[in-house]
Biotite code that builds the C-alpha atoms (Angstrom):
import biotite.structure as struc

atoms = struc.array([
    struc.Atom([108.942, 136.036, 113.471], chain_id="A", res_id=1, res_name="MET", atom_name="CA", element="C"),
    struc.Atom([107.948, 133.522, 110.825], chain_id="A", res_id=2, res_name="ALA", atom_name="CA", element="C"),
    struc.Atom([107.340, 130.483, 113.040], chain_id="A", res_id=3, res_name="PHE", atom_name="CA", element="C"),
    struc.Atom([104.030, 130.693, 114.893], chain_id="A", res_id=4, res_name="THR", atom_name="CA", element="C"),
    struc.Atom([103.570, 127.206, 116.291], chain_id="A", res_id=5, res_name="GLY", atom_name="CA", element="C"),
    struc.Atom([103.725, 123.482, 115.699], chain_id="A", res_id=6, res_name="ASN", atom_name="CA", element="C"),
    struc.Atom([101.580, 122.185, 112.868], chain_id="A", res_id=7, res_name="TYR", atom_name="CA", element="C"),
    struc.Atom([100.526, 118.905, 111.368], chain_id="A", res_id=8, res_name="THR", atom_name="CA", element="C"),
    struc.Atom([100.514, 119.836, 107.693], chain_id="A", res_id=9, res_name="CYS", atom_name="CA", element="C"),
    struc.Atom([97.201, 119.665, 105.835], chain_id="A", res_id=10, res_name="THR", atom_name="CA", element="C"),
    struc.Atom([98.815, 117.806, 102.922], chain_id="A", res_id=11, res_name="VAL", atom_name="CA", element="C"),
    struc.Atom([99.864, 115.114, 105.406], chain_id="A", res_id=12, res_name="PHE", atom_name="CA", element="C"),
    struc.Atom([96.355, 114.752, 106.869], chain_id="A", res_id=13, res_name="LYS", atom_name="CA", element="C"),
    struc.Atom([94.855, 114.348, 103.397], chain_id="A", res_id=14, res_name="THR", atom_name="CA", element="C"),
    struc.Atom([97.711, 112.090, 102.334], chain_id="A", res_id=15, res_name="GLY", atom_name="CA", element="C"),
    struc.Atom([97.002, 109.676, 105.180], chain_id="A", res_id=16, res_name="LEU", atom_name="CA", element="C"),
    struc.Atom([93.577, 108.934, 103.709], chain_id="A", res_id=17, res_name="PHE", atom_name="CA", element="C"),
    struc.Atom([95.035, 108.619, 100.212], chain_id="A", res_id=18, res_name="ASN", atom_name="CA", element="C"),
    struc.Atom([97.752, 106.199, 101.351], chain_id="A", res_id=19, res_name="GLY", atom_name="CA", element="C"),
    struc.Atom([100.539, 108.636, 100.471], chain_id="A", res_id=20, res_name="ASP", atom_name="CA", element="C"),
    struc.Atom([102.443, 108.302, 103.768], chain_id="A", res_id=21, res_name="PHE", atom_name="CA", element="C"),
    struc.Atom([103.848, 104.952, 104.917], chain_id="A", res_id=22, res_name="ASP", atom_name="CA", element="C"),
    struc.Atom([105.998, 105.227, 108.033], chain_id="A", res_id=23, res_name="PHE", atom_name="CA", element="C"),
    struc.Atom([106.860, 101.530, 107.968], chain_id="A", res_id=24, res_name="THR", atom_name="CA", element="C"),
    struc.Atom([108.329, 101.452, 104.456], chain_id="A", res_id=25, res_name="ASN", atom_name="CA", element="C"),
    struc.Atom([108.813, 105.139, 103.561], chain_id="A", res_id=26, res_name="GLY", atom_name="CA", element="C"),
    struc.Atom([111.826, 107.368, 104.085], chain_id="A", res_id=27, res_name="THR", atom_name="CA", element="C"),
    struc.Atom([111.465, 110.560, 106.110], chain_id="A", res_id=28, res_name="PHE", atom_name="CA", element="C"),
    struc.Atom([113.771, 113.496, 106.779], chain_id="A", res_id=29, res_name="TYR", atom_name="CA", element="C"),
    struc.Atom([114.015, 116.439, 109.127], chain_id="A", res_id=30, res_name="ILE", atom_name="CA", element="C"),
    struc.Atom([115.356, 119.760, 107.852], chain_id="A", res_id=31, res_name="ALA", atom_name="CA", element="C"),
    struc.Atom([116.306, 122.701, 110.089], chain_id="A", res_id=32, res_name="LEU", atom_name="CA", element="C"),
    struc.Atom([115.235, 126.290, 109.389], chain_id="A", res_id=33, res_name="TYR", atom_name="CA", element="C"),
    struc.Atom([116.120, 129.809, 110.446], chain_id="A", res_id=34, res_name="THR", atom_name="CA", element="C"),
    struc.Atom([113.694, 132.290, 111.959], chain_id="A", res_id=35, res_name="ASN", atom_name="CA", element="C"),
    struc.Atom([113.151, 133.737, 108.453], chain_id="A", res_id=36, res_name="SER", atom_name="CA", element="C"),
    struc.Atom([111.383, 130.590, 107.212], chain_id="A", res_id=37, res_name="ALA", atom_name="CA", element="C"),
    struc.Atom([107.656, 130.695, 106.582], chain_id="A", res_id=38, res_name="THR", atom_name="CA", element="C"),
    struc.Atom([106.406, 127.237, 107.533], chain_id="A", res_id=39, res_name="LEU", atom_name="CA", element="C"),
    struc.Atom([102.878, 126.482, 108.746], chain_id="A", res_id=40, res_name="ASN", atom_name="CA", element="C"),
    struc.Atom([99.948, 124.073, 108.314], chain_id="A", res_id=41, res_name="ALA", atom_name="CA", element="C"),
    struc.Atom([99.737, 125.022, 104.626], chain_id="A", res_id=42, res_name="ASP", atom_name="CA", element="C"),
    struc.Atom([103.336, 123.956, 103.922], chain_id="A", res_id=43, res_name="THR", atom_name="CA", element="C"),
    struc.Atom([103.108, 121.254, 101.257], chain_id="A", res_id=44, res_name="THR", atom_name="CA", element="C"),
    struc.Atom([106.697, 120.135, 100.727], chain_id="A", res_id=45, res_name="ALA", atom_name="CA", element="C"),
    struc.Atom([110.329, 120.515, 101.712], chain_id="A", res_id=46, res_name="TYR", atom_name="CA", element="C"),
    struc.Atom([111.939, 123.732, 100.517], chain_id="A", res_id=47, res_name="THR", atom_name="CA", element="C"),
    struc.Atom([115.557, 124.873, 100.815], chain_id="A", res_id=48, res_name="PRO", atom_name="CA", element="C"),
    struc.Atom([114.383, 128.492, 101.277], chain_id="A", res_id=49, res_name="THR", atom_name="CA", element="C"),
    struc.Atom([115.618, 129.776, 104.655], chain_id="A", res_id=50, res_name="ASP", atom_name="CA", element="C"),
    struc.Atom([117.035, 126.376, 105.571], chain_id="A", res_id=51, res_name="GLU", atom_name="CA", element="C"),
    struc.Atom([119.982, 126.416, 107.976], chain_id="A", res_id=52, res_name="VAL", atom_name="CA", element="C"),
    struc.Atom([123.364, 126.774, 106.308], chain_id="A", res_id=53, res_name="SER", atom_name="CA", element="C"),
    struc.Atom([126.304, 125.611, 108.378], chain_id="A", res_id=54, res_name="ALA", atom_name="CA", element="C"),
    struc.Atom([129.446, 123.563, 108.044], chain_id="A", res_id=55, res_name="SER", atom_name="CA", element="C"),
    struc.Atom([128.392, 120.027, 109.044], chain_id="A", res_id=56, res_name="GLY", atom_name="CA", element="C"),
    struc.Atom([124.778, 120.524, 107.947], chain_id="A", res_id=57, res_name="TYR", atom_name="CA", element="C"),
    struc.Atom([123.657, 119.193, 104.555], chain_id="A", res_id=58, res_name="THR", atom_name="CA", element="C"),
    struc.Atom([120.690, 120.772, 102.765], chain_id="A", res_id=59, res_name="ALA", atom_name="CA", element="C"),
    struc.Atom([117.678, 118.517, 103.127], chain_id="A", res_id=60, res_name="GLY", atom_name="CA", element="C"),
    struc.Atom([118.575, 117.588, 106.684], chain_id="A", res_id=61, res_name="GLY", atom_name="CA", element="C"),
    struc.Atom([118.968, 114.118, 108.124], chain_id="A", res_id=62, res_name="GLU", atom_name="CA", element="C"),
    struc.Atom([117.068, 110.892, 107.615], chain_id="A", res_id=63, res_name="GLN", atom_name="CA", element="C"),
    struc.Atom([114.773, 109.929, 110.473], chain_id="A", res_id=64, res_name="LEU", atom_name="CA", element="C"),
    struc.Atom([114.057, 106.501, 111.926], chain_id="A", res_id=65, res_name="THR", atom_name="CA", element="C"),
    struc.Atom([110.317, 106.251, 112.616], chain_id="A", res_id=66, res_name="PRO", atom_name="CA", element="C"),
    struc.Atom([108.588, 103.952, 115.083], chain_id="A", res_id=67, res_name="THR", atom_name="CA", element="C"),
    struc.Atom([104.879, 103.214, 114.597], chain_id="A", res_id=68, res_name="VAL", atom_name="CA", element="C"),
    struc.Atom([102.882, 101.928, 117.574], chain_id="A", res_id=69, res_name="SER", atom_name="CA", element="C"),
    struc.Atom([99.440, 101.926, 119.142], chain_id="A", res_id=70, res_name="SER", atom_name="CA", element="C"),
    struc.Atom([98.138, 101.857, 122.681], chain_id="A", res_id=71, res_name="SER", atom_name="CA", element="C"),
    struc.Atom([94.856, 102.713, 124.374], chain_id="A", res_id=72, res_name="GLY", atom_name="CA", element="C"),
    struc.Atom([93.055, 103.308, 121.077], chain_id="A", res_id=73, res_name="GLY", atom_name="CA", element="C"),
    struc.Atom([95.717, 105.771, 119.879], chain_id="A", res_id=74, res_name="VAL", atom_name="CA", element="C"),
    struc.Atom([98.079, 105.129, 116.974], chain_id="A", res_id=75, res_name="SER", atom_name="CA", element="C"),
    struc.Atom([101.280, 107.123, 117.032], chain_id="A", res_id=76, res_name="PHE", atom_name="CA", element="C"),
    struc.Atom([104.580, 107.761, 115.305], chain_id="A", res_id=77, res_name="VAL", atom_name="CA", element="C"),
    struc.Atom([107.764, 108.970, 116.865], chain_id="A", res_id=78, res_name="THR", atom_name="CA", element="C"),
    struc.Atom([111.326, 109.185, 115.652], chain_id="A", res_id=79, res_name="PHE", atom_name="CA", element="C"),
    struc.Atom([114.776, 108.487, 117.037], chain_id="A", res_id=80, res_name="SER", atom_name="CA", element="C"),
    struc.Atom([116.626, 111.640, 118.101], chain_id="A", res_id=81, res_name="ASN", atom_name="CA", element="C"),
    struc.Atom([118.796, 113.149, 115.384], chain_id="A", res_id=82, res_name="VAL", atom_name="CA", element="C"),
    struc.Atom([122.035, 115.132, 115.731], chain_id="A", res_id=83, res_name="SER", atom_name="CA", element="C"),
    struc.Atom([124.380, 117.183, 113.603], chain_id="A", res_id=84, res_name="TRP", atom_name="CA", element="C"),
    struc.Atom([128.036, 117.640, 114.566], chain_id="A", res_id=85, res_name="SER", atom_name="CA", element="C"),
    struc.Atom([128.066, 121.345, 113.833], chain_id="A", res_id=86, res_name="ALA", atom_name="CA", element="C"),
    struc.Atom([127.635, 124.803, 115.275], chain_id="A", res_id=87, res_name="ALA", atom_name="CA", element="C"),
    struc.Atom([124.023, 125.537, 114.277], chain_id="A", res_id=88, res_name="ILE", atom_name="CA", element="C"),
    struc.Atom([121.342, 128.083, 115.080], chain_id="A", res_id=89, res_name="THR", atom_name="CA", element="C"),
    struc.Atom([117.824, 126.964, 114.145], chain_id="A", res_id=90, res_name="ALA", atom_name="CA", element="C"),
    struc.Atom([114.344, 128.221, 114.966], chain_id="A", res_id=91, res_name="ARG", atom_name="CA", element="C"),
    struc.Atom([112.410, 125.168, 113.815], chain_id="A", res_id=92, res_name="GLY", atom_name="CA", element="C"),
    struc.Atom([112.214, 122.148, 111.571], chain_id="A", res_id=93, res_name="ALA", atom_name="CA", element="C"),
    struc.Atom([110.166, 120.391, 108.921], chain_id="A", res_id=94, res_name="LEU", atom_name="CA", element="C"),
    struc.Atom([109.594, 116.654, 108.823], chain_id="A", res_id=95, res_name="ILE", atom_name="CA", element="C"),
    struc.Atom([108.920, 115.484, 105.288], chain_id="A", res_id=96, res_name="TYR", atom_name="CA", element="C"),
    struc.Atom([108.694, 112.365, 103.140], chain_id="A", res_id=97, res_name="LYS", atom_name="CA", element="C"),
    struc.Atom([111.413, 111.534, 100.627], chain_id="A", res_id=98, res_name="ALA", atom_name="CA", element="C"),
    struc.Atom([110.425, 111.229, 96.994], chain_id="A", res_id=99, res_name="GLY", atom_name="CA", element="C"),
    struc.Atom([107.778, 113.911, 96.647], chain_id="A", res_id=100, res_name="ASP", atom_name="CA", element="C"),
    struc.Atom([109.070, 115.856, 99.689], chain_id="A", res_id=101, res_name="ASN", atom_name="CA", element="C"),
    struc.Atom([105.539, 115.840, 101.132], chain_id="A", res_id=102, res_name="GLY", atom_name="CA", element="C"),
    struc.Atom([105.361, 117.862, 104.350], chain_id="A", res_id=103, res_name="ALA", atom_name="CA", element="C"),
    struc.Atom([104.379, 115.984, 107.507], chain_id="A", res_id=104, res_name="VAL", atom_name="CA", element="C"),
    struc.Atom([104.734, 118.523, 110.290], chain_id="A", res_id=105, res_name="CYS", atom_name="CA", element="C"),
    struc.Atom([106.340, 121.797, 111.279], chain_id="A", res_id=106, res_name="VAL", atom_name="CA", element="C"),
    struc.Atom([108.208, 122.011, 114.584], chain_id="A", res_id=107, res_name="LEU", atom_name="CA", element="C"),
    struc.Atom([108.581, 125.424, 116.212], chain_id="A", res_id=108, res_name="ASP", atom_name="CA", element="C"),
    struc.Atom([111.407, 125.386, 118.771], chain_id="A", res_id=109, res_name="PHE", atom_name="CA", element="C"),
    struc.Atom([109.879, 128.462, 120.479], chain_id="A", res_id=110, res_name="GLY", atom_name="CA", element="C"),
    struc.Atom([113.013, 130.539, 119.973], chain_id="A", res_id=111, res_name="SER", atom_name="CA", element="C"),
    struc.Atom([116.352, 130.275, 118.210], chain_id="A", res_id=112, res_name="ASP", atom_name="CA", element="C"),
    struc.Atom([118.296, 127.289, 119.535], chain_id="A", res_id=113, res_name="LYS", atom_name="CA", element="C"),
    struc.Atom([122.070, 127.369, 119.162], chain_id="A", res_id=114, res_name="THR", atom_name="CA", element="C"),
    struc.Atom([124.730, 124.703, 119.497], chain_id="A", res_id=115, res_name="SER", atom_name="CA", element="C"),
    struc.Atom([128.474, 125.168, 119.485], chain_id="A", res_id=116, res_name="THR", atom_name="CA", element="C"),
    struc.Atom([129.434, 121.547, 118.719], chain_id="A", res_id=117, res_name="THR", atom_name="CA", element="C"),
    struc.Atom([126.397, 119.236, 118.370], chain_id="A", res_id=118, res_name="THR", atom_name="CA", element="C"),
    struc.Atom([122.814, 120.203, 117.538], chain_id="A", res_id=119, res_name="PHE", atom_name="CA", element="C"),
    struc.Atom([120.263, 117.584, 118.637], chain_id="A", res_id=120, res_name="THR", atom_name="CA", element="C"),
    struc.Atom([116.532, 117.372, 118.021], chain_id="A", res_id=121, res_name="VAL", atom_name="CA", element="C"),
    struc.Atom([115.135, 115.278, 120.851], chain_id="A", res_id=122, res_name="GLN", atom_name="CA", element="C"),
    struc.Atom([111.721, 113.773, 120.206], chain_id="A", res_id=123, res_name="PHE", atom_name="CA", element="C"),
    struc.Atom([109.188, 113.098, 122.966], chain_id="A", res_id=124, res_name="PRO", atom_name="CA", element="C"),
    struc.Atom([108.648, 109.604, 124.359], chain_id="A", res_id=125, res_name="ALA", atom_name="CA", element="C"),
    struc.Atom([106.939, 107.030, 122.150], chain_id="A", res_id=126, res_name="ALA", atom_name="CA", element="C"),
    struc.Atom([103.659, 106.866, 124.058], chain_id="A", res_id=127, res_name="THR", atom_name="CA", element="C"),
    struc.Atom([100.003, 107.405, 123.189], chain_id="A", res_id=128, res_name="ASN", atom_name="CA", element="C"),
    struc.Atom([100.021, 110.697, 125.098], chain_id="A", res_id=129, res_name="THR", atom_name="CA", element="C"),
    struc.Atom([103.351, 112.234, 124.081], chain_id="A", res_id=130, res_name="SER", atom_name="CA", element="C"),
    struc.Atom([104.524, 110.915, 120.674], chain_id="A", res_id=131, res_name="ALA", atom_name="CA", element="C"),
    struc.Atom([105.146, 113.644, 118.087], chain_id="A", res_id=132, res_name="ILE", atom_name="CA", element="C"),
    struc.Atom([102.295, 112.411, 115.814], chain_id="A", res_id=133, res_name="ILE", atom_name="CA", element="C"),
    struc.Atom([99.155, 110.857, 117.335], chain_id="A", res_id=134, res_name="ARG", atom_name="CA", element="C"),
    struc.Atom([95.821, 109.761, 115.880], chain_id="A", res_id=135, res_name="LEU", atom_name="CA", element="C"),
    struc.Atom([92.953, 108.775, 118.116], chain_id="A", res_id=136, res_name="SER", atom_name="CA", element="C"),
])
């Protein structure tokens, strides 16, 4: 099993301090991966290696719509849910920034997830305690 957990990528953490990631003006994508993918905190950029291949899925994934907020001393980013009209089996995903393909975070689904018609990645609520990316 190549996926071993959810990770905020190190390149993203460093990039925040360098001003490399702008969720208000930047473009971000989510790509789906098979269980063979090796993605972790050291992942630096999007790669097509072991990405899902299915009719209805385009390499590189789908563009995300981010929402940046803050509450209770916590700043956070979440994304609108994203779906593919396809029969897909995926073990996890990578969120990355367009342009330099800088890795933001790795999502481990916990096991292979399979759809027969529509595959949806549902993000947690946009709150200071549950958003996908939080900084306090």
